[in-house]
N, C-alpha and C positions, 0 to 999 in steps of 0.2 A: 089603538094600542096594538091590536093584533096585526094590523097592516104594516106597522113599522117593524115588527118582529119578523114578518115574512120578508120584508125588504132586506133586513140585515142578514137573514139566512141566505138569501140569494145574491147578496151584494158581492161584486167582484173584489172589493177591498177586504173582505173577510179573510181571504188567504194571506194577504199582505200583513194583516194584524196578527194572524197566527204565526207567521214566519218571524215577525218582530218579537212576539212573546217568547218563542223558542230561543232567539238570539239574546234576549234579556236574561233568560235563565243561564245560558252558557256563559255570558259575561259575568253574571253574579258568581257563578261557580269558580271561574278563573280568578276573579278578584279575591275570593275567599282562600283559594289555594295559594296564591302568591303571598297573601298576607300571612299565611301559616309558615312560609319559609323564613320569615324574619323572626319567628319565635324561638328558633333553635339557638345553640351556642356555636361558636366558631371552632370548637374542638380543642383548642389549646387551653381554654379556661374550664373545660368540662370537668376535669378531675383536680382542679387546683386545691380543693379543700380535703382531698382524700389522703394525700401524702403517702400513699402506698401502705397504709397501716393494715388494711383488710385483705391485701393480696398476698397469699402465701408464696414464698419463693420455692422454685423447683428443687427437689432433692438431687444430690449427686450420689449415685450408688455404684460402687465398684465391686467386682466379684473376683474371687480367687479360690483355688483349691490348694490344700496342703496335705500331701506333697503335690507338686506340679511336674508332670501330669499325674493325675490320680491313678492308683494301681489296683488291680483286682485282688481280692483276698485280704487286703489290709484296710485298716480304718482310714478314711479320708475325711478331712475337715473341709466343709464348704463355708466360706466366709464372705459376707457382704458388709462392706464398710460404708456407712451412710453419713452424709454431711449435708448441711443446709447453710448457704452463704459462708462456706469455708469452715463451719464449726461442726464438731461431731454431734449427731442426733442421739439423744438418750430417750428412753421411754417409748420407743416405737414398737409396734407389733410387726414382726417379720416372720414370714413363712416361705420355705423353699418348696416349690412344686417341681419335682424331678421326673423325667421320663426319657426313654430311649426309643426312637422310631415311633411305631404305632402302638407300643405297649401302654399299659395303664399308667396313669400319673400317680405319683406318691407325694403327699404333702406332709412336710415336717416343720414343726414350730421351732424357730431359732431361739437361742439363748443369748442374752445381751452380755457383751464383754466390755472392755475398755475402749475409749476413743471412738465410739460409734460403730464398733465391730459387733456383728451378730453372726452366730455360727451354729451349725449342726454337724454331727458326725454320722457317717454312713459307710457301710462296707458294700462295695460293688462286686458282683459275681461274674459279670460279663464285660469284656472289653468293648470299646466302640465309642461312638459320638453320642453324648447325652445333651439334653437341654434342661435348663432350670429357669423358672420364672420366679423372681424374687418379689413376693407380695409385701409391700412396705406401707404401713398405715400409721400416720401420726394424727395429732388432734386436728390438723388443718387439711390434710390431703392423703391421697392413696396413689402410689405409683407401682407399676409392675413390669419392670424391664425383663426381657428374656435373654439369656446368655447361652452359649454353647461351650462345652468342654469335652476333653478326651479322657477316656479311661483305658490304660494299657495293661498288658499282662506283666 
């Protein structure tokens, strides 16, 4: 028995058997991989039962100042009108984050009005270009567009 083991160890066909074993493993892996490709869907049917029920539609947020342009020393109303699929959004939480240049940001909570309008009133003391980020949160999503507006003397 020992002599046959020694013969096998020194047998030139041992390398051939080892190469074949490696090829068998590679072939088995490739077969398994290709078999896995058939388990997916074709994409078109992937969402056929969802009917879009759980996908929230993006909000349409428009921004305006009253007066336009805003003026220093007087009260300016900042208004964001929010709609979703063409209908006014009620019950959203809206905050206006306002700043000029590198100055500190000021965040004001908006008050809900009619037809999806949310507003705050602010008096500006310096003219220039301001930015406002309108943080809008509904039950389904959060959007925060940034707009630029001018304040004149």
